[in-house]
VOGU-3710 file (C-alpha; in Angstrom, 3 decimals, decimal comma):
1> melaspkeet> -28,691/-5,987/-14,977  -26,530/-5,574/-18,068  -23,440/-7,750/-17,924  -20,363/-7,851/-20,129  -19,693/-10,083/-23,122  -21,505/-13,463/-23,182  -18,224/-15,317/-23,585  -16,786/-13,844/-20,407  -19,968/-14,194/-18,383  -20,033/-17,971/-18,999
11> gawsethdaf> -16,427/-18,331/-17,878  -15,336/-19,720/-21,276  -11,856/-18,249/-21,109  -8,639/-19,207/-22,743  -5,518/-17,300/-21,768  -7,029/-13,858/-22,253  -5,911/-11,171/-19,830  -7,602/-8,416/-17,925  -7,573/-5,107/-19,774  -6,098/-3,298/-16,777
21> eitassslpe> -3,370/-5,661/-15,669  0,162/-4,306/-15,354  2,375/-5,256/-18,285  5,586/-6,811/-16,994  7,988/-5,497/-19,626  10,626/-5,063/-16,925  11,201/-6,287/-13,386  10,971/-3,711/-10,601  13,206/-5,701/-8,198  15,862/-5,966/-10,904
31> rrlstlkqgd> 15,942/-2,182/-11,286  16,481/-1,609/-7,530  14,588/1,659/-7,646  14,351/4,009/-4,679  11,040/5,653/-3,831  10,315/9,056/-2,361  6,737/10,207/-1,800  4,909/13,059/-0,157  1,276/13,921/-0,768  0,208/13,383/-4,377
41> tfglfnpdgd> 3,818/13,333/-5,642  6,246/10,445/-5,783  9,534/9,696/-7,488  11,224/6,507/-8,670  14,995/6,781/-9,071  17,628/4,313/-10,189  20,603/3,543/-7,899  22,652/6,395/-9,431  19,882/8,814/-8,477  19,044/9,281/-12,152
51> iapgpgspeg> 15,754/9,151/-13,951  16,720/7,205/-17,065  14,219/7,285/-19,934  13,663/4,240/-22,086  11,113/1,582/-23,097  9,531/-0,066/-20,079  11,162/2,335/-17,648  8,876/3,342/-14,764  11,421/5,847/-13,432  10,252/9,402/-13,078
61> lyhqdcrhls> 8,706/12,093/-10,949  4,927/11,663/-10,807  2,203/14,007/-9,679  -1,508/13,147/-9,667  -1,046/10,090/-11,930  1,090/11,930/-14,512  4,850/11,653/-15,053  6,109/15,229/-14,830  9,781/14,347/-15,172  10,888/11,434/-17,349
71> gmelaiegrh> 14,614/12,163/-17,575  17,273/13,567/-15,253  20,733/12,101/-15,875  23,948/13,355/-14,339  27,249/13,208/-16,208  30,860/14,265/-15,584  32,592/15,309/-18,802  29,851/13,488/-20,665  30,346/10,210/-18,777  28,188/8,519/-16,145
81> plllsstlqd> 29,696/8,655/-12,661  30,539/5,456/-10,787  28,151/4,377/-8,039  29,537/4,071/-4,507  26,315/3,752/-2,517  22,637/4,633/-2,638  20,809/5,015/0,660  17,230/5,808/1,573  17,078/7,278/5,067  15,365/5,127/7,707
91> dnvvltvdlt> 12,509/7,631/7,859  12,178/7,752/4,017  12,621/11,539/3,944  15,910/11,817/2,032  17,595/9,746/-0,659  21,390/10,100/-0,694  23,609/8,785/-3,485  27,413/8,687/-3,344  29,199/8,747/-6,698  32,694/9,253/-7,999
101> npdifdgddl> 34,250/9,985/-11,361  35,542/7,419/-13,851  38,905/7,976/-15,521  38,519/11,098/-17,651  40,777/11,445/-20,694  41,547/14,222/-23,131  42,577/12,141/-26,111  45,207/9,782/-24,722  46,002/11,999/-21,740  44,467/11,172/-18,368
111> qigqdtlhil> 43,000/14,416/-17,052  41,273/13,235/-13,873  41,982/9,842/-12,370  39,172/7,608/-11,162  37,922/8,279/-7,602  39,296/11,821/-7,464  35,934/13,586/-7,246  33,229/12,722/-4,732  29,668/13,543/-5,771  26,930/13,464/-3,142
121> rsrfilngrl> 23,337/13,754/-4,360  20,679/14,456/-1,694  16,987/14,792/-2,556  13,530/14,833/-1,040  9,949/15,639/-2,079  7,648/18,185/-0,451  4,434/19,860/-1,605  4,678/18,810/-5,237  8,389/19,624/-5,566  11,548/17,585/-5,854
131> yerirlenfg> 14,489/19,265/-4,113  18,062/18,205/-4,894  21,546/19,225/-3,835  24,568/17,969/-5,801  27,727/18,469/-3,739  31,076/17,952/-5,444  34,407/17,666/-3,628  37,930/17,315/-5,019  40,028/14,778/-3,085  42,971/15,093/-5,483
141> dishsfevsl> 46,164/16,964/-4,726  45,808/19,420/-7,606  43,026/21,600/-8,972  40,697/20,088/-11,560  38,384/21,696/-14,076  35,517/19,680/-15,476  31,974/19,857/-16,789  28,959/18,623/-14,806  25,780/18,233/-16,825  22,171/17,238/-16,288
151> rmaadfvdlf> 20,110/15,950/-19,204  16,369/16,584/-18,717  13,077/15,392/-20,204  9,386/15,596/-19,344  6,984/13,381/-21,292  3,761/13,935/-19,237  2,799/10,308/-19,770  -0,231/9,032/-17,891  0,544/6,395/-15,255  -1,630/3,881/-17,118
161> evrghkrerr> 0,575/4,378/-20,179  3,613/3,601/-18,053  1,778/0,453/-16,913  1,521/-0,642/-20,539  -1,711/0,809/-21,955  -1,560/2,131/-25,508  -3,096/5,424/-26,615  -3,936/6,505/-30,134  -3,599/10,207/-29,389  -1,790/12,396/-26,891
171> grsastvvgd> -1,755/16,105/-26,145  0,816/18,712/-27,215  4,173/19,292/-25,515  6,547/22,247/-25,537  9,595/23,430/-23,621  11,173/26,830/-23,086  14,143/28,354/-21,294  13,184/31,241/-19,010  16,074/33,505/-18,073  19,409/31,960/-17,160
181> rlvafdyral> 18,312/29,399/-14,572  14,832/28,052/-15,302  13,409/25,535/-17,794  9,671/25,092/-18,312  8,067/21,983/-19,810  4,413/22,380/-20,814  1,733/19,925/-21,844  -1,798/20,571/-23,079  -3,858/17,434/-22,408  -6,596/16,237/-24,753
191> dgralrtlie> -9,222/17,540/-22,329  -7,630/20,995/-22,429  -5,945/20,844/-19,038  -2,585/22,603/-18,932  0,260/20,894/-17,055  3,683/22,329/-16,373  7,012/21,191/-14,937  9,526/23,825/-13,839  13,203/23,105/-13,147  15,106/25,864/-11,349
201> fdpaptrlss> 18,874/25,894/-10,873  21,036/27,655/-8,331  23,600/28,889/-9,225  22,777/29,579/-12,849  24,281/26,953/-15,196  27,115/27,882/-17,529  24,943/26,713/-20,419  21,216/26,045/-20,325  18,847/24,624/-22,910  15,519/22,852/-22,633
211> klasyrltlk> 17,343/19,520/-22,676  20,644/20,159/-20,923  22,024/22,172/-18,031  25,809/22,200/-17,730  28,313/23,750/-15,328  32,019/24,387/-15,926  33,605/24,008/-12,499  37,099/24,290/-11,087  37,783/22,763/-7,679  40,994/23,157/-5,701
221> prqrkslfli> 42,167/20,250/-3,504  39,573/19,570/-0,761  37,328/22,285/-2,133  33,557/21,660/-2,210  30,856/23,204/-4,326  27,087/22,588/-4,221  24,583/22,843/-7,050  20,876/23,011/-6,269  17,811/22,321/-8,345  14,088/22,273/-7,647
231> ctcgatpvee> 11,611/20,508/-9,917  8,071/21,793/-9,459  5,012/19,882/-10,679  3,033/23,021/-11,431  3,301/26,563/-12,663  4,541/28,374/-9,547  8,290/28,584/-8,916  9,690/28,782/-5,398  10,030/32,249/-3,921  13,454/31,647/-2,371
241> pasraffigy> 16,672/30,854/-4,250  16,903/27,077/-4,681  19,909/26,882/-2,351  17,978/28,434/0,535  14,696/26,685/-0,345  16,438/23,305/-0,128  17,297/23,697/3,549  13,948/25,257/4,446  12,191/22,399/2,662  14,263/19,773/4,451
251> rdscrtlres> 13,362/21,281/7,819  9,677/21,321/6,866  9,817/17,710/5,658  11,170/16,527/8,997  8,556/18,567/10,848  5,756/17,147/8,676  6,894/13,606/9,423  7,032/14,245/13,177  3,525/15,696/13,144  2,103/12,812/11,130
261> tanaatvess> 3,402/10,179/13,575  2,605/12,099/16,765  -0,482/9,996/17,600  1,097/6,589/16,977  2,373/4,231/19,632  5,933/3,009/19,149  7,224/-0,543/19,421  10,768/-1,733/20,094  11,949/-5,304/20,580  15,044/-7,141/21,781
271> neifnevlcr> 15,656/-8,257/18,178  17,516/-5,635/16,148  16,474/-7,061/12,787  12,813/-7,027/13,815  13,302/-3,422/14,936  14,558/-2,614/11,440  11,446/-4,259/9,988  9,206/-2,199/12,277  11,108/1,001/11,529  10,862/0,529/7,774
281> smadlymlnt> 7,192/-0,459/7,980  6,313/2,608/10,012  8,329/4,888/7,730  6,666/3,422/4,632  3,183/3,763/6,083  3,615/7,400/6,984  5,287/8,144/3,668  2,264/6,670/1,885  -0,130/8,568/4,162  -1,531/11,611/2,405
291> steegpypya> -3,214/14,542/4,136  -6,796/15,204/3,053  -9,425/17,584/4,365  -10,853/14,655/6,333  -7,546/13,508/7,803  -4,732/11,130/6,816  -5,359/8,541/4,108  -2,829/5,799/3,228  -2,342/5,683/-0,533  -2,163/2,062/-1,621
301> gtpwfstvfg> 1,408/1,857/-2,943  4,020/2,950/-5,442  4,449/2,988/-8,315  1,134/1,717/-9,667  -1,326/2,558/-6,904  -0,236/5,862/-5,392  -3,794/7,029/-4,892  -6,900/6,366/-2,835  -8,169/2,786/-2,837  -11,111/2,080/-0,581
311> rdgiitalqm> -10,318/-1,544/0,233  -6,580/-0,942/0,734  -7,112/2,083/2,941  -9,633/0,279/5,129  -7,540/-2,875/5,588  -4,431/-0,794/6,319  -6,374/1,164/8,938  -7,725/-2,060/10,488  -4,201/-3,447/10,862  -2,929/-0,193/12,380
321> lwidpslarg> -5,963/0,519/14,548  -4,329/-0,518/17,815  -1,239/1,592/17,056  -2,819/4,747/15,574  -6,627/5,072/15,402  -6,393/8,538/13,819  -5,609/6,786/10,555  -8,936/4,926/10,684  -10,813/8,148/11,383  -9,266/9,800/8,328
331> vlkflarnqa> -10,115/6,818/6,111  -13,693/6,656/7,361  -14,344/10,355/6,875  -12,801/10,446/3,405  -14,750/7,435/2,179  -17,959/8,733/3,717  -17,578/12,000/1,819  -17,025/10,078/-1,415  -19,785/7,500/-0,900  -21,887/6,962/-4,027
341> tdlepkadae> -25,311/8,611/-4,082  -26,519/7,817/-7,618  -26,640/5,011/-10,144  -23,740/5,347/-12,572  -23,131/2,087/-14,487  -19,845/3,192/-16,097  -18,367/3,691/-12,637  -20,144/0,660/-11,078  -21,668/3,186/-8,675  -24,874/2,604/-6,710
351> pgkilhelrq> -26,332/4,582/-3,789  -24,486/3,801/-0,560  -21,550/2,029/-2,191  -18,033/2,805/-0,982  -15,323/3,971/-3,358  -12,902/1,482/-4,888  -10,403/3,737/-6,693  -9,827/7,409/-7,380  -7,659/8,639/-10,268  -6,657/12,139/-11,390
361> gemarlgevp> -4,758/11,435/-14,631  -5,624/12,369/-18,191  -6,791/8,900/-19,211  -9,179/8,715/-16,247  -10,500/12,219/-16,895  -11,183/11,331/-20,537  -12,813/7,992/-19,683  -10,095/5,970/-21,437  -9,927/4,003/-18,186  -12,984/3,836/-15,893
371> frryygsvds> -11,201/4,683/-12,646  -11,639/8,437/-12,225  -14,116/7,719/-9,422  -14,735/3,999/-9,566  -16,859/1,826/-7,271  -16,183/-1,637/-8,681  -15,379/-3,511/-5,474  -17,872/-5,701/-3,651  -16,041/-5,631/-0,330  -15,213/-1,967/0,322
381> tplfimlagr> -18,734/-1,270/1,562  -18,965/-3,940/4,299  -15,319/-3,332/5,213  -16,165/0,357/5,705  -18,806/-0,607/8,270  -16,427/-3,074/9,928  -13,789/-0,367/10,293  -16,324/2,059/11,755  -17,366/-0,470/14,387  -13,847/-1,467/15,327
391> yfrrtgdrkt> -12,754/2,154/15,448  -15,628/2,792/17,884  -14,597/-0,153/20,058  -11,005/1,121/20,013  -11,736/4,767/20,821  -15,287/5,216/22,128  -15,542/8,190/19,739  -19,312/8,626/19,848  -19,316/11,939/17,980  -17,610/10,486/14,914
401> madlwpniea> -20,028/7,551/14,967  -23,012/9,890/15,147  -21,623/11,861/12,211  -21,042/8,656/10,215  -24,308/6,912/11,092  -26,152/8,141/7,958  -23,269/6,807/5,835  -23,312/3,501/7,703  -27,058/3,185/7,128  -26,590/4,007/3,438
411> alrwiddygd> -23,916/1,309/3,201  -26,214/-1,207/4,893  -28,981/-0,350/2,428  -26,559/-0,922/-0,440  -25,807/-4,395/0,935  -29,515/-5,221/1,155  -30,751/-3,504/-2,019  -27,854/-3,846/-4,472  -25,331/-6,289/-3,023  -27,877/-9,107/-2,753
421> idgdglikya> -28,521/-9,232/-6,496  -30,941/-12,171/-6,585  -32,423/-11,960/-3,085  -30,960/-15,187/-1,691  -29,283/-13,420/1,234  -25,724/-13,552/-0,148  -23,728/-10,571/-1,421  -22,491/-10,827/-5,003  -20,845/-8,784/-7,714  -21,347/-8,423/-11,459
431> rkeaaglynq> -19,848/-5,518/-13,331  -22,321/-3,281/-15,117  -20,261/-2,660/-18,250  -17,451/-4,493/-20,011  -14,943/-1,725/-19,189  -15,140/-2,481/-15,465  -13,266/-5,073/-13,446  -14,589/-8,595/-13,981  -13,624/-9,859/-10,518  -14,342/-7,352/-7,771
441> gwkdsydsvy> -12,998/-8,913/-4,599  -9,449/-8,310/-3,425  -8,290/-11,054/-5,792  -9,356/-9,143/-8,870  -7,344/-10,935/-11,581  -9,397/-12,212/-14,508  -8,799/-15,870/-13,491  -8,773/-15,676/-9,700  -12,194/-17,280/-9,066  -12,753/-20,679/-10,626
451> hadgscarlp> -14,062/-24,228/-10,202  -12,199/-27,394/-9,307  -11,834/-28,217/-13,017  -10,082/-24,889/-13,614  -12,991/-23,231/-15,424  -13,614/-19,636/-14,385  -16,788/-18,832/-12,479  -19,529/-16,943/-14,257  -21,153/-13,843/-12,828  -22,685/-12,906/-10,489
461> ialcevqgyv> -20,201/-14,304/-7,970  -20,576/-14,594/-4,193  -17,139/-14,695/-2,524  -16,864/-16,497/0,792  -14,844/-13,805/2,576  -17,252/-11,055/1,509  -20,053/-12,866/3,334  -17,816/-12,813/6,396  -17,261/-9,078/6,007  -21,022/-8,494/5,792
471> faarqeaaai> -21,602/-10,721/8,837  -19,063/-8,732/10,863  -20,313/-5,414/9,444  -23,840/-6,093/10,685  -22,534/-7,025/14,120  -20,429/-3,864/14,303  -23,302/-1,720/13,041  -25,546/-3,247/15,707  -23,091/-2,228/18,423  -22,938/1,324/17,073
481> aralgheara> -26,736/1,476/16,800  -27,124/0,473/20,463  -24,625/3,086/21,561  -26,583/5,721/19,626  -29,924/4,598/21,087  -31,288/2,678/18,066  -32,129/-0,538/19,894  -34,684/-1,865/17,391  -32,268/-1,373/14,523  -29,523/-3,098/16,504
491> seldqqaerl> -31,701/-6,166/17,102  -32,593/-6,324/13,412  -28,928/-6,206/12,424  -28,005/-8,943/14,899  -30,713/-11,175/13,462  -29,547/-10,494/9,909  -25,975/-11,347/10,893  -26,997/-14,674/12,416  -29,091/-15,628/9,362  -26,115/-14,896/7,129
501> rqlveerfwc> -23,794/-16,938/9,332  -26,066/-19,959/9,010  -26,381/-19,447/5,260  -22,608/-19,347/4,797  -22,149/-22,522/6,836  -24,818/-24,274/4,768  -23,787/-23,176/1,283  -20,012/-22,652/1,379  -18,796/-25,486/3,590  -17,588/-28,481/1,564
511> nelgfyaial> -17,441/-31,670/3,634  -15,276/-33,466/1,073  -12,680/-30,661/1,339  -13,043/-29,969/5,041  -12,900/-26,347/3,914  -14,995/-23,459/2,611  -15,498/-22,981/-1,145  -13,857/-19,848/-2,472  -17,157/-18,696/-3,993  -20,563/-19,540/-5,431
521> dgdgkpcrvr> -20,930/-18,888/-9,147  -23,824/-17,330/-11,058  -25,754/-20,616/-10,902  -25,232/-20,917/-7,158  -22,710/-23,742/-7,595  -19,792/-23,779/-5,157  -16,295/-23,265/-6,527  -14,686/-26,124/-4,617  -11,218/-24,617/-4,451  -9,230/-24,201/-1,240
531> ssnaghllfc> -8,079/-20,599/-1,028  -6,772/-18,194/1,582  -10,106/-16,369/1,337  -11,464/-18,791/3,922  -8,965/-17,452/6,432  -10,765/-14,099/6,312  -13,871/-15,831/7,664  -11,833/-16,477/10,811  -10,915/-12,791/10,928  -14,670/-12,075/10,946
541> rlpsperark> -15,261/-14,853/13,529  -17,989/-16,435/11,454  -17,141/-20,205/11,482  -17,866/-22,546/14,343  -14,790/-23,348/16,457  -14,591/-26,844/14,982  -14,601/-25,641/11,388  -12,281/-22,764/12,212  -9,733/-25,262/13,528  -9,967/-27,337/10,340
551> vadalldatf> -9,399/-24,248/8,203  -6,505/-23,118/10,403  -4,776/-26,502/10,247  -5,146/-26,565/6,465  -3,765/-23,038/6,028  -0,614/-24,003/7,920  -0,057/-27,313/6,116  2,484/-27,745/3,315  0,008/-27,112/0,487  -0,719/-23,588/1,743
561> fsgwgirtia> 2,220/-22,591/3,933  5,403/-22,244/1,889  7,658/-21,688/4,896  7,613/-17,945/4,145  3,855/-17,403/4,326  0,415/-18,663/3,316  -0,264/-18,892/-0,413  -3,424/-17,481/-1,941  -4,460/-20,982/-3,010  -3,257/-24,451/-2,106
571> snepryspis> -0,510/-25,905/-4,271  -2,634/-28,899/-5,281  -5,415/-26,788/-6,797  -5,904/-26,178/-10,528  -4,452/-22,935/-11,877  -1,918/-22,947/-9,039  1,223/-21,072/-9,984  3,641/-19,649/-7,424  4,565/-16,885/-9,895  0,989/-15,754/-10,554
581> yhngsiwphd> -0,560/-12,582/-9,178  -3,372/-14,233/-7,209  -3,177/-18,003/-7,804  -0,363/-19,179/-5,589  1,590/-16,073/-4,598  1,855/-14,797/-1,012  0,337/-11,476/0,047  1,432/-10,053/3,427  -1,895/-8,330/4,151  -3,775/-11,569/3,419
591> nalialglar> -1,544/-13,340/5,924  -2,051/-10,577/8,469  -5,843/-10,878/8,398  -5,535/-14,652/8,671  -3,241/-14,235/11,685  -5,760/-11,949/13,375  -8,424/-14,552/12,650  -6,313/-17,354/14,115  -5,868/-15,277/17,268  -9,628/-14,786/17,583
601> ygleghvlkl> -9,976/-18,572/17,962  -7,120/-18,849/20,465  -4,744/-20,600/18,046  -1,512/-19,048/19,305  0,703/-21,817/17,937  -0,592/-21,189/14,420  -0,056/-17,447/14,830  3,547/-17,862/15,980  4,394/-20,257/13,128  3,062/-17,758/10,603
611> fkglfdtaaa> 4,771/-14,859/12,404  8,168/-16,598/12,180  7,831/-17,257/8,442  6,846/-13,695/7,648  9,564/-12,236/9,870  12,150/-14,317/8,016  10,685/-13,008/4,755  10,964/-9,371/5,822  14,481/-9,926/7,152  15,563/-11,250/3,737
621> mdlrrlpelf> 14,003/-8,435/1,712  15,834/-5,322/0,528  15,498/-2,515/3,118  13,624/-5,038/5,361  10,592/-3,987/3,320  7,675/-6,319/2,651  6,344/-5,832/-0,885  2,758/-6,037/-2,089  3,267/-9,759/-2,801  6,006/-12,286/-3,484
631> cgfkrqpgnr> 6,140/-15,680/-5,158  4,812/-18,786/-3,453  7,737/-21,149/-4,001  8,480/-23,607/-1,214  11,145/-22,420/1,197  14,440/-24,222/0,679  17,491/-24,193/2,986  19,778/-21,289/2,134  17,290/-19,662/-0,246  15,566/-16,306/-0,021
641> ptsypvacsp> 11,922/-15,505/-0,811  11,360/-14,929/-4,528  10,244/-11,466/-5,631  7,283/-10,805/-7,918  8,308/-8,683/-10,953  5,739/-5,864/-10,792  4,845/-5,832/-7,090  4,441/-2,413/-5,517  7,011/-1,657/-2,868  6,219/-0,027/-0,563
651> qawasampfa> 2,558/-1,047/-0,329  0,490/0,258/2,593  -1,333/-2,892/3,656  1,873/-4,925/3,374  3,740/-2,361/5,481  1,057/-2,613/8,180  1,434/-6,395/8,435  4,109/-6,552/11,207  1,872/-4,505/13,490  -1,104/-6,763/12,797
661> llqaslgvhf> 1,046/-9,807/13,602  2,050/-8,230/16,903  -1,596/-7,568/17,750  -2,445/-11,177/16,915  0,336/-12,628/19,068  -0,296/-10,264/21,987  -4,087/-10,546/21,826  -4,466/-6,761/22,054  -8,033/-5,460/22,410  -9,601/-2,348/23,892
671> dagehtvlle> -12,650/-1,578/25,988  -13,008/2,171/25,544  -15,982/2,395/27,885  -13,968/0,837/30,730  -10,723/2,616/29,752  -9,061/-0,801/29,554  -6,336/-2,289/27,374  -6,858/-6,052/27,156  -4,125/-8,608/26,457  -5,697/-12,010/25,829
681> rpslpsfide> -3,277/-14,929/26,196  -0,275/-12,840/25,075  2,576/-14,694/23,409  5,806/-13,731/21,681  7,621/-15,543/18,877  10,936/-17,246/19,592  12,961/-14,422/18,020  11,642/-11,796/20,479  12,576/-11,978/24,165  11,253/-8,557/25,145
691> llirslrlad> 8,885/-6,058/23,584  8,470/-2,452/24,671  5,318/-0,554/23,668  5,414/3,182/24,334  2,592/5,746/24,311  -0,278/3,312/23,779  -3,231/5,663/24,017  -6,856/5,086/24,955  -9,158/8,106/25,326  -7,361/10,458/27,742
701> gevdlllsrh> -4,981/7,816/29,050  -1,597/6,544/27,961  0,520/3,568/28,993  3,982/2,076/28,383  4,188/-1,734/28,530  7,101/-4,162/28,710  6,406/-7,768/27,727  8,967/-10,491/28,454  8,936/-14,038/27,089  9,874/-16,984/29,291
711> qtgvttrvlk> 9,430/-20,740/29,157  5,861/-20,792/30,430  4,507/-17,684/28,728  4,772/-13,903/28,734  4,851/-11,473/31,648  3,550/-7,927/31,324  4,772/-4,904/33,274  3,288/-1,422/33,230  6,263/0,957/33,100  4,303/4,197/32,905
721> regpikvlvt> 0,675/5,174/33,227  -0,932/8,535/32,605  -4,617/9,276/32,966  -7,545/6,889/33,447  -6,279/3,717/31,792  -6,141/0,110/33,004  -4,312/-2,953/31,679  -5,934/-6,370/32,005  -4,118/-9,610/31,083  -5,997/-12,896/30,668
731> ld> -4,149/-16,214/30,486  -6,961/-18,597/29,497
//
């Protein structure tokens, strides 16, 4: 196997950085950007509703990894309006911004006093288009004439350029005015692809150029006037006038959202703040969901990862499986269709391997970044099998399993033939070319896997949690094989799983730490560092109960648990930094999988402690939205959790976390064959007295449940039952 540079493969690093890290030239939390997304299009807007160009600015309208609109700034008589409020609807469909005018002078004469004009901007995204209405109203007692202008720009910059990557060459840009109400921006990429952005106005502006649209308006007292624009990422303008298309589009956006959430159960609690967290999480998840031919797929997150990621999609679907299994089916089918079939070193592709990342931008198409169709993750493949098995347990969908069985077998062969690089029974990674990711687990920073002396591990690397995923994948595949009549194959998989379990216990457990090593390096030496990765072994139910309890106690002690959540590594480890990406920060999805693992060992007290910290985190965040990650500083009285500067928000697997925590605390499981919903030792955190679950579906049945907390536990009532469905509660 050809590896990358000798220096890197020996782990002899200084402070070099990964070639594909995100350059933090500005802080996303500081900018307070609002996000709209639908399909392959998303927008980032500043609090005024503007898209303000400038160095380090991520604002813009993006489509398929390209920024189609890099400037859209509103002015009144050449001056920026004053912000009153900026609100993203609870369902994430519409962004509304309230503005008013500053004092407007003509020389020394005051023409329009401050706060005379109200400006309401309303916008949404649908089918590759940004729709906006600008409504102006005069609250003065006399008529006022004034100019409203919009300054426009389209730079067609690749998303990786926005992230900080430099390019020596770019394609050619042009702009033209078409008629009296349309501006076209064109870009010819270096690979010859033609891109276009159209901006249509209704009514026609008083003056229109390729950079500026301006209206001369006169409003009587209490008179309103609306201006409409539609920005299309493509070459086809809307057929209706923009004013009519706006209202049709809004209706269709609401209908699309209702249809996308139709299969999901709903959850409501006695705690209004927790309800806001759940509402925002659900809205973010279904905003990030993108329709594909195979079904819904949750794009990883905005702004940097608004595309398919195998690992992210799978883990999001696992967390949401009890709420909406249709999401898992869409993820499984999409990844099966895109499973690797050939050896392709530049893409880290091998037969049977599951996709890591899919990109559509110019830099990916030209090979300037390797991610057009990239397979450089060691864990997506076993996680794919895990999701298939757990989806089958949740739904009993034998047809989908039969359809996917060839893909599952191909994934299992990849684990045996390619994942086990040196034949010792453990799954490892080593990139094939220097352009690929060095670390290929979920902690994929250049320095995220290292020894107790701080030196980085050399390739190939065997991560502890990946062995757990493979262990669980073989168990799940065995269950599917039995259901499909492949008994011999099922027995073989069970035996392989047990051999791997023993191997992990022998080679990863460190008696002196009372914990599992994060990894084994290329020489087979354990990296004796305590990390949150070990918590994923509990999620896979690999450790013995005794060792699981030791890991659980450690993860909730002061070195790991900050008071807000569990850090990625303990605070007394080398390379620990609470402001790093992977070496001391807190990731909600990581905590969610740990919580599910704690529940599998009956550690309800640990689950509830973690639940409380993460709820407090979400309650303190803007919009009650959990970001991709946040800093791992110790919680102090009166303080709030500390944001990470370039964290995606929303991020799909972070948004799914509250639902995973509920599953962990309630002990929710399903027996599709017996049409039974199981609640194993259900508990509720102290901030929830009652929890109502509506439309929890299993096969052809549906149930509504009410859970109530009291001093000695939780009682469960069935409020409604339709079809053949049973509810079973166990208390020990």
